[in-house]
DSSP file (Angstrom, degrees, kcal/mol; ACC not computed):
  #  RESIDUE AA STRUCTURE BP1 BP2  ACC     N-H-->O    O-->H-N    N-H-->O    O-->H-N    TCO  KAPPA ALPHA  PHI   PSI    X-CA   Y-CA   Z-CA
    1    1 A M              0   0    0      0, 0.0     2,-0.1     0, 0.0     5,-0.0   0.000 360.0 360.0 360.0 132.2  -95.3  -49.6  -48.4
    2    2 A Y    >>  -     0   0    0      1,-0.1     3,-1.1     4,-0.0     4,-0.5  -0.484 360.0-116.6 -76.8 153.6  -93.5  -49.3  -45.1
    3    3 A F  H >> S+     0   0    0      1,-0.3     3,-1.3     2,-0.2     4,-0.6   0.878 115.8  59.1 -56.6 -38.4  -95.0  -50.9  -42.0
    4    4 A T  H 3> S+     0   0    0      1,-0.3     4,-2.0     2,-0.2     3,-0.3   0.729  87.7  75.1 -67.2 -20.4  -95.3  -47.4  -40.5
    5    5 A D  H <> S+     0   0    0     -3,-1.1     4,-3.0     1,-0.2    -1,-0.3   0.834  87.6  61.4 -60.3 -30.5  -97.4  -46.2  -43.4
    6    6 A R  H <X S+     0   0    0     -3,-1.3     4,-2.3    -4,-0.5    -1,-0.2   0.928 106.3  44.4 -61.5 -44.4 -100.3  -48.1  -41.9
    7    7 A G  H  X S+     0   0    0     -4,-0.6     4,-2.5    -3,-0.3    -1,-0.2   0.889 113.6  50.4 -66.9 -38.9 -100.2  -46.0  -38.8
    8    8 A I  H  X S+     0   0    0     -4,-2.0     4,-2.5     2,-0.2    -2,-0.2   0.913 111.2  49.0 -65.0 -42.4  -99.8  -42.8  -40.8
    9    9 A E  H  X S+     0   0    0     -4,-3.0     4,-2.8     2,-0.2    -2,-0.2   0.904 110.9  50.0 -63.9 -40.9 -102.8  -43.8  -42.9
   10   10 A E  H  X S+     0   0    0     -4,-2.3     4,-3.0     2,-0.2     5,-0.3   0.923 110.3  50.8 -62.8 -43.3 -104.9  -44.5  -39.8
   11   11 A L  H  X S+     0   0    0     -4,-2.5     4,-2.9     1,-0.2     5,-0.4   0.934 112.9  45.6 -58.5 -46.9 -103.9  -41.1  -38.4
   12   12 A E  H  X S+     0   0    0     -4,-2.5     4,-1.6     3,-0.2    -2,-0.2   0.910 115.1  47.2 -64.4 -42.4 -104.9  -39.4  -41.6
   13   13 A D  H  < S+     0   0    0     -4,-2.8    -2,-0.2    -5,-0.2    -1,-0.2   0.916 121.5  35.0 -65.2 -43.3 -108.2  -41.3  -41.8
   14   14 A R  H  < S+     0   0    0     -4,-3.0    -2,-0.2    -5,-0.2    -3,-0.2   0.853 138.4  12.1 -82.3 -35.6 -109.2  -40.8  -38.2
   15   15 A R  H >< S+     0   0    0     -4,-2.9     3,-1.9    -5,-0.3    -3,-0.2   0.311  87.7 109.8-129.3   8.0 -107.9  -37.3  -37.5
   16   16 A G  T 3< S+     0   0    0     -4,-1.6    -3,-0.1    -5,-0.4    -4,-0.1   0.719  78.1  58.4 -61.4 -22.3 -106.9  -35.8  -40.9
   17   17 A H  T 3  S+     0   0    0     -5,-0.2    -1,-0.3    -4,-0.2     2,-0.1   0.617  90.0  95.5 -81.5 -12.9 -109.8  -33.4  -40.7
   18   18 A E    <   -     0   0    0     -3,-1.9     2,-0.5     1,-0.0    -3,-0.1  -0.424  65.9-141.3 -81.6 153.0 -108.6  -31.8  -37.4
   19   19 A T        +     0   0    0     -2,-0.1     2,-0.3     0, 0.0    -2,-0.1  -0.966  26.9 176.2-111.2 128.0 -106.5  -28.7  -37.1
   20   20 A V        -     0   0    0     -2,-0.5     2,-0.2     4,-0.0     3,-0.0  -0.889  25.1-122.9-128.9 159.5 -103.9  -28.8  -34.4
   21   21 A T     >  -     0   0    0     -2,-0.3     4,-2.1     1,-0.1     5,-0.1  -0.603  25.0-118.9 -94.6 161.2 -101.1  -26.5  -33.2
   22   22 A L  H  > S+     0   0    0     -2,-0.2     4,-2.7     1,-0.2     5,-0.2   0.817 116.5  59.6 -67.9 -28.5  -97.5  -27.4  -33.0
   23   23 A A  H  > S+     0   0    0      2,-0.2     4,-2.0     1,-0.2    -1,-0.2   0.908 105.8  47.7 -64.0 -40.8  -97.7  -26.8  -29.2
   24   24 A W  H  > S+     0   0    0      2,-0.2     4,-2.3     1,-0.2    -2,-0.2   0.931 112.6  48.8 -63.7 -45.9 -100.4  -29.5  -29.0
   25   25 A L  H  X S+     0   0    0     -4,-2.1     4,-2.4     1,-0.2    -2,-0.2   0.915 109.4  52.3 -60.7 -44.1  -98.2  -31.9  -31.1
   26   26 A A  H  X S+     0   0    0     -4,-2.7     4,-2.1     1,-0.2    -1,-0.2   0.907 109.9  49.1 -59.2 -42.2  -95.2  -31.2  -28.9
   27   27 A E  H  X S+     0   0    0     -4,-2.0     4,-2.4     2,-0.2    -1,-0.2   0.910 110.2  50.4 -65.2 -41.6  -97.2  -32.0  -25.8
   28   28 A Q  H  X S+     0   0    0     -4,-2.3     4,-2.5     1,-0.2    -2,-0.2   0.882 109.4  51.5 -64.5 -37.6  -98.5  -35.3  -27.3
   29   29 A L  H  X S+     0   0    0     -4,-2.4     4,-2.4     2,-0.2    -1,-0.2   0.893 109.3  50.7 -65.1 -39.0  -94.9  -36.3  -28.2
   30   30 A R  H  X S+     0   0    0     -4,-2.1     4,-2.3     2,-0.2    -2,-0.2   0.929 111.1  48.0 -62.5 -44.9  -93.8  -35.6  -24.7
   31   31 A V  H  X S+     0   0    0     -4,-2.4     4,-2.1     1,-0.2    -2,-0.2   0.923 110.9  51.7 -61.7 -44.3  -96.6  -37.8  -23.3
   32   32 A F  H  X S+     0   0    0     -4,-2.5     4,-2.5     1,-0.2    -1,-0.2   0.927 110.5  47.5 -59.1 -46.2  -95.8  -40.5  -25.7
   33   33 A V  H  < S+     0   0    0     -4,-2.4    -1,-0.2     1,-0.2    -2,-0.2   0.870 109.3  54.4 -65.6 -35.9  -92.1  -40.5  -24.7
   34   34 A D  H  < S+     0   0    0     -4,-2.3    -1,-0.2     1,-0.2    -2,-0.2   0.905 116.8  37.5 -61.3 -39.6  -93.1  -40.6  -21.0
   35   35 A L  H  < S+     0   0    0     -4,-2.1    -2,-0.2     1,-0.2    -1,-0.2   0.769 130.5  31.0 -81.7 -27.4  -95.3  -43.7  -21.7
   36   36 A Q    ><  +     0   0    0     -4,-2.5     3,-2.3    -5,-0.2    -1,-0.2  -0.607  65.7 171.2-131.7  70.2  -92.8  -45.3  -24.2
   37   37 A P  G >  S+     0   0    0      0, 0.0     3,-1.7     0, 0.0     4,-0.2   0.721  72.2  71.8 -59.4 -22.1  -89.3  -44.2  -23.2
   38   38 A D  G 3  S+     0   0    0      1,-0.3     3,-0.3     2,-0.1    -5,-0.1   0.711  94.7  56.0 -64.7 -17.6  -87.7  -46.6  -25.7
   39   39 A F  G <> S+     0   0    0     -3,-2.3     4,-2.3     1,-0.2     5,-0.3   0.264  73.8 106.7 -97.3  11.0  -88.9  -44.3  -28.4
   40   40 A E  H <> S+     0   0    0     -3,-1.7     4,-2.4     1,-0.2    -1,-0.2   0.916  79.1  47.8 -57.0 -47.0  -87.1  -41.2  -27.1
   41   41 A V  H  > S+     0   0    0     -3,-0.3     4,-2.5    -4,-0.2    -1,-0.2   0.945 113.4  44.9 -65.5 -49.7  -84.4  -41.1  -29.7
   42   42 A P  H  > S+     0   0    0      0, 0.0     4,-2.5     0, 0.0    -1,-0.2   0.893 115.0  49.0 -62.9 -36.2  -86.7  -41.5  -32.8
   43   43 A I  H  X S+     0   0    0     -4,-2.3     4,-2.8     2,-0.2     5,-0.2   0.907 110.7  50.8 -67.8 -40.0  -89.2  -38.9  -31.4
   44   44 A E  H  X S+     0   0    0     -4,-2.4     4,-2.5    -5,-0.3    -1,-0.2   0.916 111.5  48.1 -61.3 -43.3  -86.3  -36.5  -30.8
   45   45 A R  H  X S+     0   0    0     -4,-2.5     4,-2.5     2,-0.2    -2,-0.2   0.912 112.5  48.4 -64.6 -42.8  -85.1  -37.0  -34.3
   46   46 A L  H  X S+     0   0    0     -4,-2.5     4,-2.8     2,-0.2     5,-0.2   0.940 112.6  47.9 -62.1 -47.4  -88.6  -36.5  -35.8
   47   47 A A  H  X S+     0   0    0     -4,-2.8     4,-2.4     1,-0.2    -2,-0.2   0.907 113.3  47.7 -61.4 -42.6  -89.1  -33.3  -33.7
   48   48 A T  H  X S+     0   0    0     -4,-2.5     4,-1.6    -5,-0.2    -1,-0.2   0.911 111.9  50.1 -65.2 -41.9  -85.7  -31.9  -34.7
   49   49 A W  H  < S+     0   0    0     -4,-2.5     4,-0.3     1,-0.2    -2,-0.2   0.925 112.5  46.7 -61.9 -45.5  -86.4  -32.7  -38.4
   50   50 A L  H >< S+     0   0    0     -4,-2.8     3,-1.0     1,-0.2     4,-0.2   0.902 111.2  52.3 -63.0 -40.7  -89.8  -31.0  -38.2
   51   51 A A  H 3< S+     0   0    0     -4,-2.4     3,-0.3     1,-0.2    -1,-0.2   0.814 115.0  41.4 -64.8 -30.2  -88.3  -28.0  -36.4
   52   52 A R  T >< S+     0   0    0     -4,-1.6     3,-1.8     1,-0.2    -1,-0.2   0.219  74.6 116.3-105.8  14.5  -85.6  -27.6  -39.1
   53   53 A L  T <  S+     0   0    0     -3,-1.0    -1,-0.2     1,-0.3    -2,-0.1   0.830  82.4  44.1 -53.2 -35.9  -87.5  -28.2  -42.3
   54   54 A D  T 3  S+     0   0    0     -3,-0.3     2,-0.5    -4,-0.2    -1,-0.3   0.470  83.9 114.8 -91.6  -1.7  -87.0  -24.7  -43.5
   55   55 A D    X   -     0   0    0     -3,-1.8     3,-0.6     1,-0.2     4,-0.1  -0.574  49.4-163.0 -73.1 120.8  -83.3  -24.5  -42.6
   56   56 A E  G >  S+     0   0    0     -2,-0.5     3,-1.2     1,-0.2    -1,-0.2   0.780  84.3  66.4 -72.6 -27.0  -81.2  -24.2  -45.8
   57   57 A D  G 3  S+     0   0    0      1,-0.2    -1,-0.2     2,-0.1    -2,-0.1   0.739  92.5  61.0 -67.5 -23.9  -78.0  -25.2  -44.0
   58   58 A D  G <         0   0    0     -3,-0.6    -1,-0.2     1,-0.2    -2,-0.1   0.461 360.0 360.0 -85.3  -0.6  -79.3  -28.7  -43.3
   59   59 A E    <         0   0    0     -3,-1.2    -1,-0.2    -4,-0.1    -2,-0.1   0.472 360.0 360.0 -84.1 360.0  -79.6  -29.7  -46.9
């Protein structure tokens, strides 16, 4: 198990029943980066990866 799995598991346990929009998620990521600027690059990579999941060219 990766260390980050703990946070993912907590997220799923606490909020897994909720339905959110991608617009809401994008706003939360912006707020997080504003509060934690050192995480700008990983958040950018995650957002780009999520945005391109269905792109066949990236495989």
